[in-house]
C-alpha positions as CSV (number, residue, x, y, z in Angstrom):
1,X,-9.5,-13.7,-27.6
2,X,-5.9,-13.4,-28.9
3,X,-2.8,-14.4,-27.2
4,X,1.1,-13.2,-28.0
5,X,3.8,-16.1,-28.4
6,X,7.3,-14.8,-28.1
7,X,10.1,-16.5,-30.1
8,X,13.5,-15.8,-31.8
9,X,13.5,-15.7,-35.2
10,X,15.5,-18.3,-37.1
11,X,16.2,-17.0,-40.2
12,X,19.4,-15.8,-39.9
13,X,22.1,-15.7,-37.2
14,X,20.7,-12.2,-36.0
15,X,18.5,-13.8,-33.8
16,X,15.9,-10.9,-33.0
17,X,13.2,-11.1,-31.1
18,X,9.6,-11.5,-32.5
19,X,6.0,-11.1,-31.0
20,X,3.5,-13.3,-32.5
21,X,-0.2,-12.5,-32.0
22,X,-2.6,-15.5,-32.9
23,X,-6.2,-16.4,-32.1
24,X,-7.7,-20.1,-32.8
25,X,-5.0,-21.5,-34.7
26,X,-4.4,-18.6,-36.9
27,X,-1.5,-15.7,-36.8
28,X,-2.8,-12.2,-36.5
29,X,0.4,-10.5,-36.6
30,X,4.3,-10.6,-36.3
31,X,6.4,-7.8,-34.7
32,X,9.4,-6.9,-32.8
33,X,9.5,-8.1,-29.2
34,X,10.5,-4.7,-27.3
35,X,11.4,-6.9,-24.1
36,X,13.8,-9.1,-26.4
37,X,17.2,-9.2,-24.4
38,X,19.2,-8.6,-27.6
39,X,17.2,-6.8,-30.1
40,X,14.9,-4.8,-28.0
41,X,12.1,-4.8,-30.6
42,X,14.1,-4.2,-33.8
43,X,13.3,-6.4,-36.7
44,X,13.8,-6.5,-40.2
45,X,11.0,-6.7,-42.8
46,X,11.8,-10.7,-43.3
47,X,10.2,-12.3,-40.0
48,X,6.8,-11.2,-41.1
49,X,6.9,-13.6,-43.9
50,X,6.9,-16.7,-41.8
51,X,3.2,-16.3,-41.5
52,X,2.9,-16.8,-45.2
53,X,5.2,-20.1,-45.0
54,X,2.9,-21.0,-42.2
55,X,-0.1,-21.2,-44.0
56,X,1.4,-21.6,-47.6
57,X,-0.7,-24.2,-49.6
58,X,2.6,-25.5,-51.7
59,X,4.2,-26.3,-48.4
60,X,4.4,-30.3,-48.0
61,X,2.6,-32.1,-45.0
62,X,2.8,-35.7,-46.2
63,X,5.6,-37.7,-47.6
64,X,6.1,-37.9,-51.6
65,X,7.1,-40.2,-54.0
66,X,8.2,-40.1,-57.6
67,X,6.1,-42.6,-59.7
68,X,6.3,-42.4,-63.3
69,X,7.7,-38.5,-63.3
70,X,5.2,-37.4,-60.8
71,X,5.0,-37.1,-57.1
72,X,2.1,-39.0,-55.1
73,X,1.5,-39.2,-51.3
74,X,2.5,-42.1,-49.3
75,X,2.6,-43.0,-45.9
76,X,5.6,-42.4,-43.4
77,X,6.0,-46.0,-42.6
78,X,6.4,-46.4,-46.4
79,X,8.7,-43.4,-47.2
80,X,10.9,-44.9,-44.1
81,X,11.3,-48.4,-44.9
82,X,11.7,-47.4,-48.9
83,X,14.4,-44.8,-47.9
84,X,16.4,-46.5,-45.5
85,X,16.1,-50.0,-47.6
86,X,17.6,-48.0,-50.8
87,X,20.2,-46.5,-48.7
88,X,21.5,-49.5,-47.6
89,X,21.0,-51.4,-50.7
90,X,23.5,-49.0,-52.5
91,X,25.8,-49.3,-49.5
92,X,26.1,-53.0,-49.9
93,X,26.5,-53.2,-53.4
94,X,28.9,-50.3,-53.9
95,X,30.4,-49.4,-50.9
96,X,29.6,-47.0,-48.2
97,X,31.3,-43.8,-50.1
98,X,28.6,-44.6,-52.8
99,X,25.9,-42.8,-50.4
100,X,26.9,-38.9,-49.9
101,X,25.0,-36.4,-47.5
102,X,24.6,-32.6,-48.2
103,X,23.0,-30.6,-45.6
104,X,22.0,-26.7,-46.2
105,X,22.8,-23.8,-44.3
106,X,19.3,-23.8,-43.0
107,X,20.4,-27.0,-40.8
108,X,22.4,-24.5,-38.5
109,X,19.4,-22.4,-38.0
110,X,17.1,-25.7,-37.0
111,X,18.0,-27.2,-33.6
112,X,16.5,-30.4,-34.5
113,X,18.3,-31.0,-37.5
114,X,21.6,-30.0,-35.8
115,X,21.3,-32.5,-33.6
116,X,21.2,-35.3,-35.8
117,X,24.5,-34.1,-37.9
118,X,26.6,-36.4,-36.0
119,X,24.0,-39.5,-35.9
120,X,23.5,-39.3,-39.5
121,X,27.2,-39.1,-40.4
122,X,27.6,-42.1,-38.0
123,X,25.3,-44.4,-39.6
124,X,26.2,-43.5,-43.2
125,X,30.0,-44.0,-42.7
126,X,31.0,-42.1,-45.9
127,X,33.7,-39.6,-46.8
128,X,31.2,-37.9,-49.2
129,X,30.0,-35.5,-46.7
130,X,28.7,-32.3,-48.0
131,X,27.0,-28.8,-46.6
132,X,26.7,-25.2,-47.4
133,X,29.5,-24.2,-45.3
134,X,32.0,-24.6,-48.1
135,X,29.7,-22.1,-50.1
136,X,30.1,-19.3,-47.6
137,X,32.1,-19.4,-44.8
138,X,34.6,-22.3,-44.8
139,X,37.7,-19.8,-45.0
140,X,36.8,-18.5,-41.3
141,X,36.4,-21.9,-40.1
142,X,39.7,-23.1,-41.6
143,X,41.6,-20.2,-40.2
144,X,40.1,-20.6,-36.5
145,X,41.3,-23.9,-36.8
146,X,45.0,-23.9,-37.7
147,X,45.2,-20.6,-35.6
148,X,43.2,-21.2,-32.6
149,X,42.8,-24.8,-32.6
150,X,38.8,-25.0,-33.1
151,X,37.0,-24.6,-36.5
152,X,33.8,-23.2,-34.4
153,X,35.8,-20.6,-32.2
154,X,34.3,-17.6,-34.1
155,X,35.9,-14.2,-33.6
156,X,33.1,-11.7,-32.9
157,X,33.6,-7.9,-33.1
158,X,32.9,-6.1,-29.7
159,X,30.9,-3.6,-31.7
160,X,29.4,-2.1,-28.6
161,X,33.0,-1.1,-27.1
162,X,34.9,-0.4,-30.1
163,X,36.4,3.1,-31.3
164,X,37.4,2.3,-34.7
165,X,35.7,-0.6,-37.1
166,X,37.4,-1.3,-40.3
167,X,34.4,-3.2,-42.3
168,X,35.3,-5.3,-45.5
169,X,33.1,-7.1,-47.5
170,X,29.6,-7.0,-45.3
171,X,26.6,-5.1,-45.3
172,X,25.3,-5.2,-41.8
173,X,22.4,-2.7,-42.9
174,X,20.8,-5.6,-45.0
175,X,22.3,-9.0,-43.4
176,X,21.9,-7.7,-39.9
177,X,25.1,-8.6,-38.9
178,X,26.5,-11.8,-40.2
179,X,28.9,-13.6,-37.9
180,X,28.3,-10.6,-35.4
181,X,24.8,-11.0,-33.9
182,X,23.8,-7.6,-32.6
183,X,19.7,-8.1,-33.2
184,X,18.4,-6.3,-36.1
185,X,19.6,-2.6,-37.5
186,X,23.6,-3.3,-36.4
187,X,24.1,0.1,-38.7
188,X,22.9,1.8,-35.6
189,X,25.9,0.6,-33.8
190,X,27.6,2.3,-36.2
191,X,26.2,5.4,-35.1
192,X,26.9,4.7,-31.5
193,X,30.6,4.2,-32.6
194,X,30.7,7.6,-34.2
195,X,28.7,9.2,-31.3
196,X,31.5,8.2,-28.7
197,X,34.1,9.6,-31.0
198,X,34.9,6.7,-33.0
199,X,35.2,5.9,-37.1
200,X,33.5,3.5,-39.5
201,X,35.3,2.7,-42.4
202,X,33.9,0.5,-45.4
203,X,35.8,-1.4,-48.1
204,X,33.7,-2.7,-50.8
205,X,33.5,-3.0,-54.4
206,X,29.8,-1.5,-53.9
207,X,28.7,1.5,-52.1
208,X,26.1,-0.6,-50.3
209,X,23.1,0.5,-47.9
210,X,25.9,0.5,-44.9
211,X,28.1,3.0,-46.6
212,X,25.3,5.9,-45.6
213,X,26.2,5.0,-41.7
214,X,29.8,4.7,-42.2
215,X,32.5,7.6,-42.1
216,X,34.0,6.5,-45.1
217,X,33.5,4.2,-48.1
218,X,36.4,3.1,-50.7
219,X,35.9,1.2,-53.7
220,X,38.0,-2.1,-54.1
221,X,38.5,-4.3,-57.0
222,X,36.8,-7.8,-56.0
223,X,39.3,-10.6,-54.8
224,X,42.2,-7.9,-54.0
225,X,41.1,-7.5,-50.2
226,X,43.8,-9.6,-49.5
227,X,46.3,-7.0,-51.0
228,X,44.5,-4.3,-49.4
229,X,44.9,-6.2,-45.9
230,X,48.6,-6.6,-46.5
231,X,49.3,-3.1,-47.0
232,X,47.7,-2.4,-43.6
233,X,49.9,-4.7,-42.0
234,X,53.1,-4.1,-43.8
235,X,52.4,-0.3,-42.9
236,X,51.6,-0.9,-39.2
237,X,54.9,-2.9,-39.0
238,X,57.0,-0.4,-40.8
239,X,56.0,2.4,-38.7
240,X,56.5,0.5,-35.5
241,X,53.1,0.5,-34.5
242,X,52.9,-3.6,-34.0
243,X,52.5,-4.7,-30.7
244,X,52.0,-7.9,-29.0
245,X,49.9,-6.9,-26.0
246,X,48.8,-9.2,-23.0
247,X,48.8,-12.4,-25.2
248,X,52.5,-12.0,-26.6
249,X,53.8,-15.1,-24.4
250,X,51.1,-16.7,-26.1
251,X,51.7,-16.2,-29.8
252,X,54.2,-18.1,-32.0
253,X,55.4,-17.7,-35.4
254,X,55.0,-13.9,-35.0
255,X,58.5,-13.3,-36.5
256,X,57.3,-15.1,-39.8
257,X,54.8,-12.5,-40.6
258,X,57.0,-9.8,-41.9
259,X,59.2,-12.0,-44.4
260,X,56.1,-14.0,-45.6
261,X,54.7,-10.4,-46.9
262,X,57.7,-8.8,-48.1
263,X,57.0,-9.4,-51.8
264,X,54.2,-7.1,-51.9
265,X,55.1,-3.5,-52.3
266,X,52.5,-0.9,-51.5
267,X,52.6,1.1,-55.0
268,X,51.4,-2.1,-56.6
269,X,49.2,-2.7,-54.1
270,X,47.4,0.7,-54.6
271,X,47.4,0.0,-58.4
272,X,45.8,-3.2,-58.0
273,X,43.1,-2.6,-55.6
274,X,42.3,1.0,-56.6
275,X,42.9,2.4,-53.1
276,X,45.6,5.0,-53.0
277,X,48.8,4.3,-51.2
278,X,48.1,7.2,-49.0
279,X,44.7,5.7,-47.7
280,X,46.1,2.5,-47.1
281,X,49.0,4.1,-44.7
282,X,46.5,6.5,-43.2
283,X,43.6,3.5,-42.3
284,X,46.3,1.6,-41.0
285,X,47.8,4.4,-38.5
286,X,44.4,5.3,-37.7
287,X,43.7,1.6,-37.1
288,X,46.8,0.9,-35.2
289,X,46.8,4.1,-33.1
290,X,42.8,4.0,-32.1
291,X,42.3,2.9,-28.3
292,X,40.3,0.0,-29.4
293,X,39.8,-1.2,-33.0
294,X,38.6,-4.1,-34.9
295,X,38.7,-5.5,-38.5
296,X,36.0,-7.7,-39.3
297,X,34.9,-9.0,-43.0
298,X,32.3,-11.4,-44.3
299,X,31.0,-13.1,-47.5
300,X,32.7,-10.7,-49.6
301,X,35.9,-11.9,-48.2
302,X,34.8,-15.4,-47.8
303,X,33.6,-16.2,-51.0
304,X,36.3,-15.3,-53.1
305,X,39.5,-16.8,-54.7
306,X,41.4,-15.8,-51.8
307,X,39.0,-16.3,-49.0
308,X,41.7,-18.1,-46.9
309,X,44.2,-15.5,-47.2
310,X,42.0,-12.7,-46.6
311,X,40.5,-14.2,-43.3
312,X,44.0,-14.8,-41.7
313,X,45.2,-11.5,-42.6
314,X,42.0,-9.9,-40.8
315,X,43.2,-12.3,-37.7
316,X,46.7,-10.8,-37.8
317,X,45.8,-7.4,-38.1
318,X,43.8,-7.5,-35.2
319,X,46.4,-9.7,-33.4
320,X,49.5,-7.2,-34.2
321,X,47.3,-4.3,-32.7
322,X,46.7,-6.2,-29.7
323,X,43.0,-5.8,-30.4
324,X,42.6,-9.8,-29.8
325,X,40.5,-11.1,-27.2
326,X,40.3,-7.6,-25.6
327,X,37.2,-5.4,-25.5
328,X,36.6,-3.3,-28.3
329,X,38.7,-5.6,-30.4
330,X,37.7,-9.1,-31.7
331,X,36.3,-11.1,-28.9
332,X,34.5,-14.7,-28.1
333,X,31.5,-15.2,-26.9
334,X,30.7,-17.7,-23.8
335,X,27.8,-19.6,-25.0
336,X,25.2,-21.2,-22.0
337,X,25.6,-24.9,-24.0
338,X,29.5,-25.6,-24.4
339,X,29.0,-26.4,-28.4
340,X,33.0,-26.8,-28.6
341,X,33.2,-30.0,-26.7
342,X,29.6,-31.3,-27.1
343,X,30.1,-33.0,-30.4
344,X,33.0,-35.4,-31.0
345,X,35.3,-34.4,-33.5
346,X,33.7,-31.0,-33.9
347,X,37.1,-29.4,-33.5
348,X,38.3,-30.0,-37.0
349,X,40.6,-31.9,-39.5
350,X,42.6,-31.2,-42.4
351,X,43.6,-33.4,-45.5
352,X,42.8,-37.1,-43.9
353,X,41.4,-38.2,-47.1
354,X,40.7,-36.5,-50.4
355,X,37.7,-36.6,-53.2
356,X,37.7,-39.0,-56.0
357,X,37.9,-37.1,-58.7
358,X,39.9,-33.7,-58.0
359,X,41.9,-34.8,-55.4
360,X,40.8,-32.4,-53.1
361,X,41.4,-32.4,-49.4
362,X,38.6,-32.9,-46.7
363,X,38.3,-29.9,-44.1
364,X,36.8,-30.8,-40.9
365,X,35.2,-34.3,-42.4
366,X,33.7,-32.6,-45.3
367,X,34.7,-32.1,-49.0
368,X,34.3,-29.1,-51.2
369,X,30.3,-28.8,-52.4
370,X,31.8,-27.6,-55.7
371,X,33.1,-31.5,-56.3
372,X,29.6,-33.2,-55.7
373,X,28.4,-33.1,-58.9
374,X,31.7,-34.4,-60.7
375,X,31.4,-37.2,-57.9
376,X,28.0,-38.3,-59.1
377,X,28.7,-37.9,-62.9
378,X,32.1,-39.4,-63.2
379,X,32.0,-43.2,-63.6
380,X,34.2,-45.6,-61.8
381,X,34.7,-47.0,-58.0
382,X,33.4,-44.9,-55.5
383,X,31.0,-43.1,-57.6
384,X,28.2,-41.4,-55.6
385,X,24.7,-43.2,-56.6
386,X,22.8,-42.1,-53.5
387,X,21.9,-39.0,-52.0
388,X,20.4,-37.6,-48.7
389,X,19.7,-34.1,-48.9
390,X,18.5,-32.0,-45.9
391,X,17.5,-28.7,-46.0
392,X,19.3,-27.1,-48.9
393,X,18.2,-26.0,-52.3
394,X,21.5,-26.6,-54.2
395,X,20.2,-26.1,-57.6
396,X,20.5,-22.6,-56.9
397,X,23.1,-22.4,-54.0
398,X,25.8,-24.5,-55.4
399,X,28.3,-23.2,-58.1
400,X,26.9,-24.0,-61.7
401,X,23.9,-25.1,-60.2
402,X,22.5,-26.4,-63.7
403,X,25.5,-28.8,-63.7
404,X,24.3,-30.0,-60.3
405,X,20.5,-30.4,-61.5
406,X,22.2,-32.8,-64.4
407,X,24.2,-34.9,-61.8
408,X,20.8,-35.0,-59.6
409,X,19.4,-37.0,-62.9
410,X,21.9,-39.6,-62.6
411,X,21.6,-40.9,-59.1
412,X,20.1,-44.1,-58.4
413,X,18.1,-42.9,-55.2
414,X,17.7,-39.3,-53.5
415,X,15.7,-38.4,-50.4
416,X,15.5,-35.2,-49.4
417,X,14.1,-33.6,-46.0
418,X,12.4,-30.5,-47.1
419,X,9.0,-29.0,-46.8
420,X,8.6,-27.8,-50.6
421,X,9.1,-29.3,-53.8
422,X,11.8,-26.7,-55.0
423,X,14.5,-26.6,-57.8
424,X,16.3,-29.6,-56.3
425,X,14.0,-32.0,-54.4
426,X,12.0,-32.0,-57.6
427,X,14.9,-34.4,-58.5
428,X,14.3,-36.5,-55.4
429,X,12.6,-40.1,-55.6
430,X,11.2,-39.4,-51.9
431,X,10.7,-36.3,-50.3
432,X,10.0,-36.1,-46.3
433,X,8.8,-32.9,-45.1
434,X,9.4,-31.6,-41.5
435,X,6.6,-29.8,-39.8
436,X,6.7,-25.8,-40.0
437,X,8.9,-23.5,-38.0
438,X,5.9,-22.7,-35.4
439,X,5.4,-26.4,-35.1
440,X,8.6,-27.3,-33.3
441,X,10.6,-25.7,-30.4
442,X,13.4,-23.5,-31.0
443,X,16.9,-22.9,-29.3
444,X,19.6,-21.5,-31.5
445,X,22.4,-24.0,-30.4
446,X,25.1,-23.0,-33.0
447,X,24.5,-19.3,-33.9
448,X,24.9,-18.3,-30.4
449,X,28.7,-18.9,-31.1
450,X,28.6,-15.1,-33.1
451,X,27.2,-13.4,-30.3
452,X,28.2,-10.0,-29.4
453,X,26.7,-10.3,-25.9
454,X,26.0,-13.6,-23.7
455,X,22.4,-14.5,-24.0
456,X,20.0,-17.5,-24.3
457,X,16.3,-18.2,-25.2
458,X,14.3,-20.9,-25.4
459,X,10.9,-21.1,-27.1
460,X,8.4,-23.9,-27.4
461,X,6.3,-24.7,-30.4
462,X,3.4,-22.2,-31.0
463,X,1.0,-24.7,-32.6
464,X,0.5,-28.6,-32.7
465,X,1.0,-29.9,-36.1
466,X,-1.2,-32.0,-37.9
467,X,-1.1,-35.6,-37.2
468,X,1.0,-37.3,-37.7
469,X,3.4,-34.6,-38.1
470,X,7.0,-35.0,-37.4
471,X,10.0,-32.6,-36.9
472,X,13.3,-32.4,-38.5
473,X,14.8,-34.1,-35.5
474,X,12.2,-37.1,-35.4
475,X,12.5,-37.7,-39.2
476,X,16.3,-37.7,-39.2
477,X,16.2,-39.8,-36.1
478,X,14.1,-42.4,-37.5
479,X,16.0,-42.6,-40.7
480,X,19.2,-43.0,-38.7
481,X,17.6,-46.1,-36.7
482,X,16.1,-48.0,-39.7
483,X,19.3,-47.2,-41.7
484,X,21.6,-48.8,-38.8
485,X,19.3,-51.9,-38.6
486,X,19.1,-52.6,-42.6
487,X,23.1,-52.2,-42.5
488,X,23.4,-54.5,-39.5
489,X,25.6,-57.3,-40.6
490,X,24.3,-60.1,-38.5
491,X,21.3,-60.9,-36.4
492,X,23.0,-60.2,-33.1
493,X,24.1,-56.9,-34.4
494,X,20.9,-55.8,-35.6
495,X,19.0,-56.8,-32.3
496,X,21.7,-54.5,-30.6
497,X,20.9,-51.6,-33.0
498,X,17.1,-52.0,-32.5
499,X,17.6,-51.8,-28.9
500,X,19.7,-48.9,-29.1
501,X,17.0,-47.6,-31.4
502,X,14.4,-47.9,-29.3
503,X,16.1,-46.3,-26.4
504,X,17.0,-43.1,-28.7
505,X,13.3,-42.7,-29.0
506,X,13.1,-41.3,-25.4
507,X,15.8,-38.8,-26.0
508,X,13.9,-35.4,-26.9
509,X,15.4,-32.2,-27.9
510,X,14.1,-30.8,-24.6
511,X,16.2,-33.6,-22.8
512,X,19.2,-32.5,-24.8
513,X,19.2,-29.1,-24.0
514,X,18.6,-29.3,-20.5
515,X,21.5,-31.5,-20.5
516,X,23.2,-29.0,-22.4
517,X,22.6,-26.1,-20.1
518,X,23.1,-27.9,-16.8
519,X,26.5,-28.7,-17.8
520,X,27.3,-25.8,-19.6
521,X,29.3,-22.4,-18.3
522,X,26.4,-21.4,-16.4
523,X,24.7,-24.3,-15.3
524,X,25.2,-26.1,-11.8
525,X,26.8,-29.2,-13.2
526,X,26.6,-32.3,-10.8
527,X,26.7,-29.8,-7.7
528,X,22.9,-30.3,-6.6
529,X,23.3,-27.2,-4.4
530,X,24.7,-24.7,-6.6
531,X,22.2,-22.9,-8.8
532,X,22.6,-22.1,-12.4
533,X,20.9,-21.8,-15.8
534,X,18.3,-24.4,-16.5
535,X,15.9,-25.0,-19.3
536,X,13.0,-24.0,-16.8
537,X,14.2,-20.8,-16.5
538,X,14.6,-20.1,-20.2
539,X,11.0,-21.1,-20.2
540,X,10.3,-18.6,-17.8
541,X,12.1,-15.6,-19.8
542,X,10.4,-15.8,-23.2
543,X,12.5,-12.7,-24.0
544,X,15.8,-14.4,-23.3
545,X,18.5,-14.2,-20.4
546,X,21.1,-12.0,-20.6
547,X,24.2,-14.1,-19.3
548,X,26.9,-10.9,-19.2
549,X,29.4,-9.1,-21.7
550,X,31.9,-10.8,-23.6
551,X,35.1,-11.6,-21.3
552,X,38.8,-12.5,-22.1
553,X,39.1,-16.3,-22.5
554,X,42.7,-16.6,-23.9
555,X,45.0,-17.8,-23.5
556,X,43.3,-20.3,-21.4
557,X,40.3,-21.3,-23.9
558,X,42.9,-21.7,-26.9
559,X,42.0,-25.5,-28.5
560,X,46.0,-26.0,-30.0
561,X,47.9,-28.3,-28.4
562,X,50.5,-25.9,-27.2
563,X,47.9,-23.3,-25.9
564,X,49.6,-21.1,-28.5
565,X,48.1,-18.8,-31.2
566,X,49.5,-19.6,-34.7
567,X,50.2,-16.2,-36.1
568,X,51.5,-17.6,-39.3
569,X,50.7,-21.3,-39.9
570,X,53.0,-22.7,-42.9
571,X,50.0,-24.1,-44.8
572,X,48.6,-20.6,-45.3
573,X,51.9,-19.0,-45.8
574,X,52.4,-21.4,-48.7
575,X,49.3,-19.9,-50.5
576,X,51.0,-16.3,-50.8
577,X,52.7,-17.0,-53.7
578,X,49.4,-17.9,-55.8
579,X,48.0,-14.3,-54.3
580,X,51.2,-12.8,-56.0
581,X,51.0,-14.8,-59.1
582,X,47.5,-13.5,-59.8
583,X,47.6,-9.9,-59.5
584,X,51.7,-9.0,-59.4
585,X,52.6,-11.4,-62.1
586,X,49.1,-11.2,-64.3
587,X,48.5,-14.8,-64.2
588,X,44.5,-14.6,-64.6
589,X,43.7,-17.9,-65.9
590,X,41.2,-16.5,-68.1
591,X,41.0,-14.1,-71.1
592,X,40.6,-11.1,-69.4
593,X,39.9,-9.1,-72.8
594,X,36.9,-11.4,-73.4
595,X,35.5,-11.5,-69.7
596,X,36.2,-7.8,-68.9
597,X,33.8,-7.6,-65.8
598,X,33.6,-9.1,-62.9
599,X,30.3,-10.0,-60.9
600,X,29.6,-9.9,-57.4
601,X,26.4,-10.9,-55.5
602,X,24.5,-9.0,-53.1
603,X,21.4,-9.5,-50.6
604,X,18.2,-7.7,-50.8
605,X,16.5,-6.4,-47.3
606,X,13.0,-8.1,-48.1
607,X,14.0,-11.5,-49.8
608,X,15.7,-14.7,-48.5
609,X,15.8,-17.7,-50.8
610,X,13.8,-19.8,-47.8
611,X,11.0,-16.6,-48.0
612,X,10.3,-16.7,-51.9
613,X,7.0,-18.1,-50.8
614,X,5.9,-15.0,-49.0
615,X,3.7,-13.0,-51.4
616,X,4.0,-10.0,-49.0
617,X,7.9,-10.0,-49.1
618,X,8.3,-10.5,-53.1
619,X,5.3,-8.8,-54.7
620,X,6.1,-5.6,-56.2
621,X,8.8,-4.1,-58.6
622,X,11.3,-7.1,-59.5
623,X,14.5,-7.0,-57.3
624,X,16.5,-9.6,-58.9
625,X,18.5,-6.5,-60.9
626,X,21.7,-6.3,-62.3
627,X,23.7,-3.3,-61.1
628,X,26.0,-1.8,-63.9
629,X,28.0,1.1,-63.4
630,X,27.5,4.2,-65.8
631,X,30.8,3.8,-67.4
632,X,30.0,-0.2,-68.5
633,X,26.3,0.7,-69.5
634,X,27.7,3.6,-72.1
635,X,30.4,1.3,-73.6
636,X,27.6,-1.8,-74.2
637,X,24.7,0.9,-75.2
638,X,22.7,-0.2,-72.3
639,X,19.9,1.8,-70.7
640,X,17.9,1.5,-67.5
641,X,15.7,-1.4,-67.8
642,X,17.3,-2.9,-70.5
643,X,17.7,-6.7,-70.5
644,X,21.3,-8.1,-70.8
645,X,23.1,-11.4,-70.8
646,X,25.7,-12.2,-68.4
647,X,28.0,-15.2,-69.7
648,X,30.9,-16.7,-67.8
649,X,32.9,-19.7,-68.7
650,X,30.1,-22.2,-67.4
651,X,26.8,-20.6,-68.7
652,X,24.8,-17.4,-69.1
653,X,21.5,-15.6,-67.7
654,X,19.5,-13.0,-68.7
655,X,18.6,-9.9,-66.6
656,X,17.3,-6.5,-66.1
657,X,19.7,-3.6,-65.8
658,X,19.9,-1.2,-63.2
659,X,22.3,1.9,-64.0
660,X,24.1,2.9,-60.8
661,X,27.3,4.4,-59.4
662,X,27.2,2.5,-56.6
663,X,29.1,0.0,-58.1
664,X,32.5,0.9,-59.3
665,X,33.6,0.4,-63.0
666,X,34.3,-2.8,-64.5
667,X,32.0,-4.6,-61.5
668,X,28.3,-5.7,-61.8
669,X,26.3,-7.0,-59.0
670,X,23.3,-9.4,-58.9
671,X,21.5,-10.7,-55.9
672,X,21.7,-14.2,-55.3
673,X,18.8,-17.4,-54.5
674,X,17.0,-16.5,-57.4
675,X,16.0,-18.2,-60.2
676,X,12.8,-19.8,-60.0
677,X,12.3,-21.0,-63.7
678,X,12.8,-24.6,-63.6
679,X,9.9,-26.8,-64.9
680,X,8.2,-29.0,-62.1
681,X,8.6,-27.1,-59.0
682,X,5.5,-26.9,-57.0
683,X,6.2,-23.6,-55.4
684,X,4.3,-20.3,-56.4
685,X,6.6,-17.8,-56.7
686,X,4.4,-15.0,-55.7
687,X,5.6,-12.5,-58.2
688,X,5.8,-12.5,-61.7
689,X,9.5,-12.0,-61.8
690,X,11.2,-15.2,-61.0
691,X,14.7,-13.8,-61.5
692,X,18.0,-15.5,-62.7
693,X,20.0,-17.7,-60.8
694,X,23.7,-16.2,-60.2
695,X,24.9,-19.7,-59.6
696,X,23.9,-20.8,-62.9
697,X,27.3,-18.8,-64.0
698,X,29.8,-19.4,-61.1
699,X,32.3,-21.8,-62.3
700,X,32.7,-24.9,-60.2
701,X,36.1,-25.6,-61.3
702,X,37.0,-22.5,-59.7
703,X,37.4,-22.1,-56.0
704,X,39.5,-21.2,-53.2
705,X,42.4,-23.2,-53.6
706,X,43.5,-23.1,-49.8
707,X,40.0,-23.4,-48.3
708,X,38.1,-25.4,-51.0
709,X,35.4,-22.7,-50.7
710,X,33.3,-21.9,-53.9
711,X,34.0,-18.6,-55.7
712,X,31.0,-16.2,-56.0
713,X,32.2,-12.8,-55.9
714,X,34.8,-11.9,-58.6
715,X,33.9,-14.3,-61.2
716,X,34.9,-13.0,-64.8
717,X,32.2,-12.5,-67.0
718,X,31.0,-10.5,-70.1
719,X,27.9,-8.4,-70.6
720,X,25.9,-7.9,-73.7
721,X,22.4,-6.1,-74.5
722,X,19.9,-8.2,-75.7
723,X,16.5,-6.3,-75.5
724,X,15.2,-3.3,-74.1
725,X,12.3,-4.4,-71.9
726,X,11.7,-6.0,-68.5
727,X,9.8,-9.3,-68.5
728,X,6.3,-8.5,-67.0
């Protein structure tokens, strides 16, 4: 007889509830959980693909070692011993910085992997720490750190109460609300805004799937969003609509905002962005006079050359209209586990050291991932010779992925914690595969920081893994313990490390969760008589526990030393001349006649890089297609279905063309996370169209100079017709 297992989907920060029907160790169906406290039965198509991942014959179950260019199975003990011996030997010979760690974005969706981040960094003791954050979200964290005092103090739109929603560079209909966890189908929230008399305005170079649910959509030239936002701010001040509101006494450097933007005039802003001055002024006035309003943007703004400025300017707009930490504006969730103070050093840091080759400053003890390849390939003291790669496919997700692959081939040793042989892990010496997603417990430790309501849920594992299968927490924990012993400098220290390691084996994910909940905002703390949220309560409520609507938390919740919001951090203001030079003075940095188009990326509703092993999600016609405006297609004699070559400063790719006026002239658009064309990968991309990797043409030399984030949107390219047939 079948049973039902309730779970929160871990594929993105949307955190939808799913209902899994299973019998005899087999999954029969995956549907939305109608009782889930957040999503209430709504799901996107992607969770059903988890069933395919669970049974995928290409998913690894045992450690793999490369011998004479081929992978063979080895024992776990041998894998752990060889891994830690090689890492320790490299550091003894070349120094701690000769080993780097890289953790992909999916680490944040996996509590076991997430809880090992700090211990791994401690034992590695290297300045060469890299994560996927510097590809898609660093500008957010950077601005939160300098304005609010903590890099994870996420501002989240109070979409359930707002009256005016200004949306830039985000497509919630497909992304389901990045950094805005509403459950699947957040576009329905747009309808709710309209039904209560409000308005939704979308600014994007593409008329996205979300545009259908918005009152207005305006095309904007890629990488000019900061100018549009400046136009709004200047209008709000010039018309006397700026107001400090309740937080006025707790804001500093307010007086620096207007002077800093004085060199940007509205007529030029309108000309460059492609949005009329009339519309800029009208939107600004509507926003500022609305009862409540929120300005929100995501990857379109953070993954571009001026990502830091864009995110600061969005914060300023919410601040100067008194929509900051107010119902209907930008608010802050109160998570069940206090992730702000739980991890030492999580608050953030800046420029305490720099990268060896390009002299890039660290942020939050991380270097930009765009410099990782050069740190491996450039000879000299401090050259990276060993790499620990966890849950990331950098060959497809990093800028100039082919260069990164070339760099991996120059390492002395690489270990990957990953369940697949993919474009990146094929370069590893050892692969350590964790158990599947249904074979471990789940709690969204990190992504609750993006909640639009306060809630929590815990899910025990559904299936027992094949013995001796290990979770990410257990695998990385064992690496940390053995590596620490091998790095110990004398017998006494080795003994101490062994004892601490033996004790750490008794600390489980569930124990950490229980303690985090007990001493969190809703827990009982040390009071034995107080009733509070516990792990047992979450176990008894598989659909999740509602903990209330967001409440005001400022100024008490600020992490700045003076408990004030810095409205205009000097470091950020110093980046404004770069914006002016690019768009007002025409300093492009490339040949605009040769590279006459700008490319942007997009998500597709049924696919995600982690799910390209799912037959039911990737079957059918190709989705890795290039959107081209009819005007640009005509100039290049392109027709629907033609194959075209996109060329940038670092490479070229071939893609099939779709002609559509949903992208503005001068802009082309391609999905990311495709490009499964590398030899030697042990994955069965289940359709006949492996696609092309956008990151084979993104330039590792170009990044947001302020934050170090990679540039994916607005990359200058040229487009040429090559043949008329989509590859079968």
